[in-house]
C-alpha positions as CSV (number, residue, x, y, z in Angstrom):
1,M,8.9,-20.2,-8.0
2,V,6.0,-18.0,-6.9
3,K,2.6,-19.4,-8.0
4,Y,0.4,-18.9,-5.0
5,I,0.1,-15.5,-3.3
6,S,-1.6,-14.6,0.0
7,V,-2.6,-11.0,0.6
8,I,-3.2,-10.1,4.3
9,G,-5.6,-7.1,4.6
10,A,-8.4,-6.3,2.1
11,G,-8.2,-2.5,2.4
12,T,-7.3,-0.1,-0.4
13,M,-3.7,-1.5,-0.9
14,G,-4.6,-5.1,-0.3
15,R,-7.4,-5.2,-2.9
16,G,-5.2,-3.4,-5.4
17,I,-2.4,-5.9,-4.9
18,A,-4.8,-8.8,-5.1
19,Y,-6.4,-7.7,-8.4
20,T,-3.0,-7.0,-10.0
21,C,-1.7,-10.4,-9.0
22,A,-4.8,-12.2,-10.1
23,A,-4.9,-10.4,-13.5
24,A,-1.3,-11.5,-14.0
25,G,-2.4,-15.1,-13.6
26,F,-1.4,-15.9,-10.0
27,S,-3.6,-17.7,-7.6
28,V,-4.5,-15.3,-4.8
29,A,-6.0,-15.7,-1.3
30,V,-7.2,-12.5,0.4
31,Q,-7.5,-12.5,4.2
32,D,-9.2,-10.0,6.4
33,I,-10.8,-10.3,9.8
34,D,-13.7,-8.0,8.6
35,S,-16.2,-9.6,6.3
36,T,-17.2,-6.2,4.9
37,N,-13.7,-5.6,3.7
38,L,-13.6,-8.9,2.0
39,K,-16.9,-8.1,0.3
40,K,-15.6,-4.7,-0.8
41,C,-12.5,-6.4,-2.1
42,Q,-14.5,-8.8,-4.2
43,E,-16.7,-6.0,-5.6
44,Y,-13.5,-4.0,-6.4
45,I,-12.0,-6.8,-8.3
46,D,-15.2,-7.5,-10.2
47,I,-15.4,-3.8,-11.2
48,Q,-11.7,-3.7,-12.2
49,C,-12.2,-6.7,-14.4
50,Q,-15.2,-5.0,-16.1
51,K,-13.2,-1.9,-16.7
52,A,-10.3,-3.9,-18.1
53,I,-12.7,-5.6,-20.6
54,S,-14.1,-2.2,-21.7
55,K,-10.6,-0.9,-22.3
56,G,-9.5,-4.0,-24.1
57,V,-6.9,-4.8,-21.5
58,L,-8.5,-8.2,-20.7
59,S,-10.7,-10.4,-22.7
60,A,-14.0,-11.6,-21.2
61,E,-12.4,-15.0,-20.7
62,E,-9.3,-13.5,-19.0
63,A,-11.4,-11.3,-16.8
64,K,-13.4,-14.4,-15.7
65,K,-10.2,-16.3,-15.0
66,C,-8.9,-13.3,-13.0
67,C,-12.0,-13.3,-10.7
68,N,-11.8,-17.1,-10.3
69,N,-8.1,-16.8,-9.3
70,V,-9.1,-15.1,-6.1
71,V,-10.4,-16.7,-2.9
72,Y,-11.5,-14.8,0.2
73,T,-11.2,-15.9,3.8
74,K,-11.2,-14.6,7.4
75,S,-8.7,-17.3,8.4
76,L,-5.0,-16.3,8.4
77,K,-4.0,-20.0,8.5
78,E,-6.2,-20.8,5.5
79,A,-4.8,-17.9,3.5
80,A,-1.2,-18.6,4.2
81,E,-0.8,-22.4,4.3
82,Q,-0.3,-22.8,0.5
83,A,1.5,-19.5,-0.1
84,D,4.8,-19.1,-1.9
85,L,4.7,-15.3,-1.2
86,V,2.7,-13.6,1.5
87,I,2.1,-9.8,1.2
88,E,0.9,-8.1,4.4
89,A,-1.0,-5.0,3.7
90,V,-2.5,-4.0,7.1
91,P,-2.4,-0.5,8.7
92,E,1.0,1.1,9.6
93,I,1.0,-0.1,13.2
94,M,4.2,-1.9,14.1
95,S,2.7,-4.1,16.9
96,L,0.0,-5.3,14.5
97,K,2.5,-6.2,11.8
98,I,4.7,-8.0,14.2
99,E,1.8,-10.0,15.6
100,I,0.7,-11.0,12.0
101,F,4.3,-12.0,11.0
102,K,4.6,-14.2,14.0
103,Q,1.4,-16.1,13.0
104,L,2.5,-16.2,9.3
105,D,5.8,-17.7,10.3
106,E,3.8,-20.5,11.9
107,F,1.2,-21.0,9.2
108,A,3.1,-20.4,5.9
109,P,5.2,-23.1,4.2
110,P,8.9,-23.1,5.1
111,H,9.9,-21.9,1.6
112,A,7.5,-18.9,1.6
113,I,8.7,-15.3,1.4
114,L,7.0,-13.0,4.0
115,A,6.7,-9.5,2.7
116,T,5.3,-6.3,4.3
117,N,3.8,-3.5,2.2
118,T,4.9,-1.0,4.7
119,S,5.7,2.5,3.4
120,T,8.0,3.5,6.3
121,M,8.7,0.7,8.8
122,S,11.6,-1.6,9.3
123,P,11.5,-5.0,7.6
124,T,14.5,-5.9,9.9
125,E,12.4,-5.4,13.0
126,I,9.4,-7.2,11.6
127,G,11.4,-10.1,10.2
128,A,13.4,-10.5,13.4
129,Q,10.1,-11.7,15.0
130,T,10.2,-14.8,12.8
131,K,12.4,-17.9,12.4
132,R,13.0,-16.9,8.7
133,P,14.4,-13.3,8.7
134,S,16.4,-14.2,5.5
135,Q,13.0,-14.7,3.8
136,C,11.5,-11.4,5.0
137,I,11.4,-8.3,2.9
138,A,9.4,-5.1,2.3
139,L,7.6,-4.8,-1.0
140,H,6.2,-1.2,-1.1
141,F,3.5,-0.9,-3.7
142,F,1.9,2.4,-4.6
143,N,-1.8,3.5,-4.8
144,P,-3.6,2.8,-7.1
145,V,-1.7,-0.5,-7.5
146,P,-3.0,-1.5,-10.9
147,K,-1.8,1.8,-12.4
148,M,1.4,2.6,-10.5
149,K,4.5,0.9,-12.0
150,L,6.9,1.0,-9.1
151,I,7.7,-1.5,-6.3
152,E,10.3,-0.4,-3.7
153,V,12.2,-3.5,-2.7
154,I,13.6,-2.9,0.8
155,C,15.9,-5.5,2.3
156,G,16.2,-6.1,6.0
157,L,19.5,-6.7,7.7
158,E,19.2,-10.5,7.2
159,T,17.3,-10.6,3.9
160,A,18.9,-13.1,1.6
161,D,19.9,-12.3,-2.0
162,E,17.7,-15.1,-3.2
163,T,14.7,-13.4,-1.6
164,V,15.5,-10.2,-3.4
165,E,15.9,-12.0,-6.7
166,K,12.6,-13.8,-6.3
167,S,10.9,-10.5,-5.4
168,Y,12.3,-8.9,-8.6
169,T,11.0,-11.8,-10.7
170,F,7.6,-11.5,-9.1
171,G,7.5,-7.8,-9.7
172,E,8.3,-8.3,-13.4
173,A,5.7,-10.9,-13.7
174,I,2.9,-8.5,-12.6
175,G,4.2,-5.7,-14.9
176,K,6.1,-3.6,-12.3
177,E,9.5,-2.0,-12.2
178,C,11.5,-2.7,-9.0
179,V,14.1,-0.5,-7.3
180,K,16.3,-1.8,-4.5
181,I,16.4,0.5,-1.5
182,N,18.6,0.1,1.6
183,E,16.6,0.1,4.7
184,F,16.2,3.5,6.4
185,P,13.0,5.0,7.9
186,G,10.7,6.1,5.1
187,F,12.8,4.4,2.5
188,A,13.1,6.7,-0.6
189,V,9.6,7.6,-1.9
190,S,7.7,8.0,1.4
191,R,10.5,9.9,3.0
192,M,10.4,12.5,0.2
193,N,6.7,12.4,-0.3
194,C,5.8,12.9,3.4
195,V,8.1,16.0,3.6
196,I,6.5,17.5,0.4
197,G,3.0,16.8,1.7
198,N,3.7,18.1,5.2
199,E,5.1,21.3,3.8
200,A,2.0,21.8,1.6
201,M,-0.2,21.4,4.7
202,K,1.9,24.0,6.5
203,M,1.4,26.4,3.6
204,V,-2.4,25.8,3.8
205,Q,-2.3,26.4,7.5
206,E,-0.2,29.6,7.1
207,G,-2.5,31.0,4.3
208,V,0.2,30.9,1.7
209,G,-2.3,29.7,-0.9
210,T,-5.5,27.7,-1.3
211,V,-5.6,23.9,-1.4
212,E,-6.3,24.1,-5.1
213,D,-3.6,26.6,-5.9
214,I,-0.9,24.8,-4.0
215,D,-1.7,21.6,-5.8
216,K,-2.0,23.3,-9.1
217,A,1.4,25.0,-8.6
218,M,3.1,21.6,-7.9
219,K,1.4,20.0,-10.9
220,L,2.1,22.7,-13.4
221,G,5.4,24.0,-11.9
222,L,7.1,20.7,-11.2
223,N,5.1,18.4,-13.5
224,H,3.7,16.3,-10.7
225,P,0.7,14.2,-12.0
226,M,-1.1,14.9,-8.7
227,G,-0.8,17.7,-6.1
228,P,0.5,16.7,-2.7
229,L,-2.8,17.5,-0.9
230,E,-4.8,15.5,-3.4
231,L,-2.4,12.7,-3.0
232,A,-2.6,12.8,0.8
233,D,-6.4,12.5,0.5
234,L,-6.0,9.5,-1.8
235,V,-3.5,7.8,0.6
236,G,-5.7,8.6,3.6
237,L,-4.9,11.3,6.1
238,D,-4.9,8.8,9.0
239,T,-2.3,6.7,7.1
240,R,-0.3,9.8,6.4
241,L,-0.4,10.8,10.0
242,R,0.9,7.4,11.2
243,N,3.7,7.7,8.6
244,M,4.6,11.1,9.8
245,E,4.5,10.1,13.5
246,Y,6.9,7.2,12.7
247,L,9.3,9.4,10.8
248,H,9.2,12.0,13.5
249,Q,10.0,9.3,16.1
250,T,12.8,7.8,14.1
251,L,14.3,10.7,12.1
252,G,13.6,13.8,14.3
253,E,11.9,17.2,14.4
254,H,12.0,17.9,10.7
255,Y,9.2,15.2,10.3
256,R,6.8,16.5,13.0
257,P,3.3,16.2,11.6
258,C,1.7,19.5,10.6
259,P,-1.0,20.4,13.2
260,I,-3.7,20.7,10.6
261,L,-3.1,17.0,9.6
262,T,-3.7,15.9,13.2
263,K,-6.8,18.1,13.5
264,Y,-8.3,16.7,10.3
265,V,-7.8,13.1,11.5
266,K,-9.3,13.9,14.9
267,A,-12.3,15.3,13.1
268,G,-12.7,12.2,10.9
269,R,-11.7,14.0,7.7
270,L,-9.6,11.2,6.4
271,G,-9.6,12.0,2.7
272,K,-11.3,10.3,-0.2
273,K,-12.4,7.2,1.7
274,T,-14.6,9.3,4.1
275,G,-15.7,11.8,1.4
276,K,-13.8,14.7,3.0
277,G,-10.2,15.7,3.6
278,F,-8.5,18.7,2.0
279,Y,-11.1,18.3,-0.7
280,E,-14.6,17.0,-0.7
281,Y,-15.7,14.0,-2.7
282,R,-19.0,12.7,-4.1
283,N,-19.5,9.6,-6.2
284,E,-15.7,9.4,-6.9
285,Q,-15.8,13.0,-8.3
286,Q,-13.7,15.7,-6.7
287,L,-15.6,18.8,-5.7
288,V,-13.8,22.1,-5.7
289,K,-13.3,23.3,-2.2
290,K,-14.3,27.0,-1.7
């Protein structure tokens, strides 16, 4: 039974996962090598708790308990040594994920499930670096985690049915819907989403329409809640570029990153987190790009 959760990486996805789990009553340890990220994670969770109180989602007592459910550490060993479920949420760099999983295999209890929050990469390859591939899986959360209802559950070649069942039970406990996807690069959502976003970027580059009008067309014409360019800014253009590069490498030419994406990343225009991507942002408010 999953009671204690370790989240590795205190970035956008990690802090969202940590808050969601803590609000559902789980004990959570958040690990990051950067003290600034840990501080931002704590601030984020405090803010989310206050918002939940104002909306009537959590009582003041429940919000206090949520905050108290989370501990923060720079030590991977300290974060993992009591875990029933470890969720890795570091950048989409295979060598980094593999190195972390090797360490987690050493530090986490023998019964613990090791999950990666990757949006594109192979849980088979990652799990094969451990002595417990049957307990390795991909649990792909979506941003912003507290609001998005889906978890893609992706099985590696050796992933045991029991691991899948426990993952589904965990997903239900934090209020999410799970879908089981057979492993293939990009899985289901990222594979489709990356293609849509990449095509939208090509249309901007070709002058087919403005950023705003392309997004508006997708929202009103296909009933998407967010345009593909706005979504790319939210995800982070550096993250999107890594995803596209991986899909290009594994699935072929159709997934070659649009040149404008590469150019924006080189310029440091990474989206909402840097204040400028396809749109400009100030104080969490989107500014219309002219």
